[in-house]
N, C-alpha and C positions, 0 to 999 in steps of 0.2 A: 680224762682231760675234756673240758667243755668245748663244744664247737657248734656253730650254727647248722641247722638242718640243711641237707643238700637240696631238698625240694620242699615245697610248701606242705607242711604237716599240720597246718592250722585247720583242723577238722571242724571246728566251730564256725558256722557261717553267719551267726548273729549273736549279740549279747543282750542280756536282760538287765536294765538299769533299775535297781530297786527303789531309788529315790529316798524320800524321808518317811513315808507312811503308806500303809496298804488300806487304811480306813478311808472310805469315800468322803465322809463328812470332813475329816481332817484335810484330805486332799483338796476339797473345795475351798476351804479357808486358806490353805497354803497357796492355792492358785491365785486368788485375789491379792494376797499379800505380796507374792513374788511378782505378779503382773504390775502392781503399783511400783515396786522397787525397780523393775526393769524399765518401765516407761519413764520414771523419774530420772534414772541414770542416763538413758539415751538422750532424752530431751534436754536435760541440764548440761550434759557434755556438748551436745549439738549447739546449744545456746551459746556456750563459751566460744566454740569455734566460729560461730556467726558473728559474735561481738568483735572478736579479734580481727576477723576479715574486714568488717565494716568500718571500724575505727582506726584511722591512720596513726593515732597516738599510741596504739598498742602494737604497731609494727616494729617491735624490738626483739632481740634474741630471746629474752626471758619469755615473752608471750608467744613467740614462735614455737619454742619447746613445750610450752603449756598447751598450745594447739595440737601439737603432735601427740602429747600425752592424752588429751581428750579423745582424739581419733582412735588411739590404741585402746582406750577404755571402752569406747563404743563397740569396737570390734570384739574385744575381750569378753564382754558380758553377753554379746549377741551370739557368740560361739556356743554358749551353754544354756542360757535362760529360755529361749523360745522352745527348744526341744523339751526342757524340763516342764514347761507350762503345758505342752501337749500331753506329756506323759501323766501329768496330774489329773487330766480329764479323761484320758483313754484307759481302757482296761489293758491294752497292749503297751508294754514298756520296752519294746525291743528296739535295737539299733543294729543295722547291718555291720558286718565286719569292715567293709570299706568306709561306711559312715563313721564308725568308731575310730578308724585310722585317721580320717580327715579331721575329725573333731579334736583328737589328741594332738595332731600336728599343728593346726591353726591356733589352738589354745596355748600350746607350748611356745609357738613362735611369737605370739603377741605378748605373752607373759615375760619371756626372756628379753624381748625388745623393751618392755617397761623397766626391767632391771637396769638396762643400759641407759635409758633416757633419764632415769633418776640421777645417775652419775653425771650426765651432761648438765642437768639442771643444777646440781651441786657445784659443778665447775663454773657455770654461768654466774651463780651467786658469789663464788670466790673471786672471779674476775671483777664483778661489779663493785664489790666492797674493797678489795685489796688494790685494784688498779682502775678506779672509776674514770680517770681521764683518758685511759686507753681502751675502755670497755668496747666501744663500737669498732675500734681498729682491730683488736684481738679477735673478737667474735664478729667478724664480718659475715655478710650474707652467704658468701661462697663457702666458708667454713661451716656455717650453720646447716646448710643444705647437705654438705658432705657428712656431717655428724649424724643428721637424721637418716640419711640413706644408709650409712654404715651401721647404724643401730638396727634397722630393719633387716639388713643383710645378715648380720650376726645372729639375730634372733631366729630367723627362718632357717639358717644353716644348722645351728646347734639343735634346734627342734627336730630337724630332719633326721639327725643322727639318733636322737633319743627315741623318736617314733619308729624309725625303721628297725632298730634293735629290739624294741619292745614288741612290736607287732609281727616280727619275724619269728618269735618264739612259737612253739607248737601249743595250741589250745585244743585239747581233746575233751573238755568237759570237766566240771560243770561250767556253764556260761553265764552265771548270775553274778553281776558286778554290784557290790554293795556300795553304790555311789549314785549321784544324780547326773554324772557325765563320765566320759571315758578318760579318767585321769590315770597317768602312767602307773604309779604304784598299785592302785586298786585293780587295774587290768592285769598287770604283771603277776600279781599274786595267784592268778588262775592258771598260769602256765604249768604244763605237766612235765617240767624238767627243772633242773637247778638253774636259778637266775642270779647266782652270785656274781658272775662276770658282768652281767648287765647292770647290776647294782653298783659295781665299782665304776663302770663307765659313766653312769648317771651321777655318781658322787664327784667324779672329775669335772663333768659339765657343770654341776652345781657350784663347785669351787670357783670355776672360771666365770660363771654367770651370776652367782649370788654372793659368795664370800668375798671375792676380789672387788666387785663393784661396791659392796657395803663398806669394805675397808677404805676404798678411795673416797667414798662419801664422808666417812668419819675423818679422814685425813684433811679433806677440804674444809670441813667445819672446824677442825682444830685450828687451821690457819685463819679461818674467818673470825673465830673467837679472839685469837691473839691480836688480829687487826682491829677488832671492835674495842677491845680493852684500851687501845692506844688513843681512841677518840675521847677528847676531854669533856665535851658537853654531854649531859645526861640525855637530852632529847635526841642527839645524834646517835648515841648508843642504842636507845630504844627503837629508833627508826630502823637502824641496821639489823637489830635482832628480829624485829617484826617482819622484815622482808624474808627472813629465813624460816620463821616459825611454821608457815604453811607447808613448805617443802618437807621439813623435818616430821611434821605430823603425818603426812601422807606416806612418807618413806617408812615410818615405824609401823603403820597399819598394814603396809604391803609386805615388807621384808620379814616381820616377826612370824606370821603364819606360814609364809612360803618357805622360810628356812626350816621351820619345824617339819613340814611335809616332805621336803626333798633332801634334806641333809641329815638323815637318820637311817639306821639299818632297817631292812624290810621286816625283821623279826618283831619290831615294835609297832607294826602296822595295826591300827585300831579303827575299823571302818566307821562305826557310828560317830566317834569323836572326830575323825578326820573329815567327815562330810561337813560338819559344822565349822571346822577350822577353814576349810576351803571356801566357804561362803564369804569369809572376811576378805581374802585377797582377790576373790573373783567378783563378788557382787558389791559388798559394802565399800571397798576401796574405790570402785568406779563411781559410787554414789557420793563418797566423801570428797573426792577431788574437786568437783565444782562447788560444793558447799564451802570448803575451806578456802579455796582460791578466790571465790567471789565475795564472800562475806567479810573476809579479812583484808580485802584489797580495794583501796580507794580508786585506783585506776579503772578496775572492772565496774565498780559502782557508777563512776562518772560516765563510762562508756554506755552503760545500760540506760542511764537517765538521758544521755544525749540521743541515743537511738529512739528511746520512747518518746521524748519530746519532739523529735524530728517527725516521727510517725503521726503525732497529733497535729502538728502544723501542716503536714501534707494533706490531711483530711480537710 
């Protein structure tokens, strides 16, 4: 019968993160590529947050949740990328046991929070299209702040369970993690005991935090499509569909790789392939969000021009 160790048997005091390459030349190229991706992600998401705060026309539930998403993305990518950039330049690629614990926890917390915020954003679109006259009444500011706070609370709570159970396992060597950060499945594969029960717990968490939210998103969009089909004008239908296209694009790029990584048996773990998959929902999704939401959104473009012109007049 499986049980947790009665005392700390984690003899490994640090882990070695292999990253993507051991070749110095390749690492130098990867450093500049990932540095560009990181800076672009942080600056573009920060720019969205700034625009939403400065333009009063964007003080609506939709943009409030977009602002929350951008803040999550900034934290999400910052949890992993700076350390990976340091490891690409240094000969040492170690991370302490406590550092690995913290990285896994924060990464999981922000990722799970994003899973929930996508559901809330889908609900926002559902209310806006199906009940346009009652939109601001249903999604009042009190409810919006409660939903945002509840999102973060759920994310940090379930991540604590996942991280505690994973890092509570005994790690007696080897300590080489074939990944660029301390992701749960990659670290858990090094445990020197059976991890079947932990995998089952993780699967239950994944069902609650990935499968159920994804089902709610699909249910929301089924109702949205049915409502849009009732609109008689072609322009009205196009406008309604376009408001949802950005959200659906980002949801697809986030949920597809995350579902593959976390909702599968540990026996199918493939380190080299999984590292590339993780990049999509960790790095590229954070980069994609501001691109999709700004380029396809007239309100964001208008806010940018307003702030830009105001800055020129102020000079």
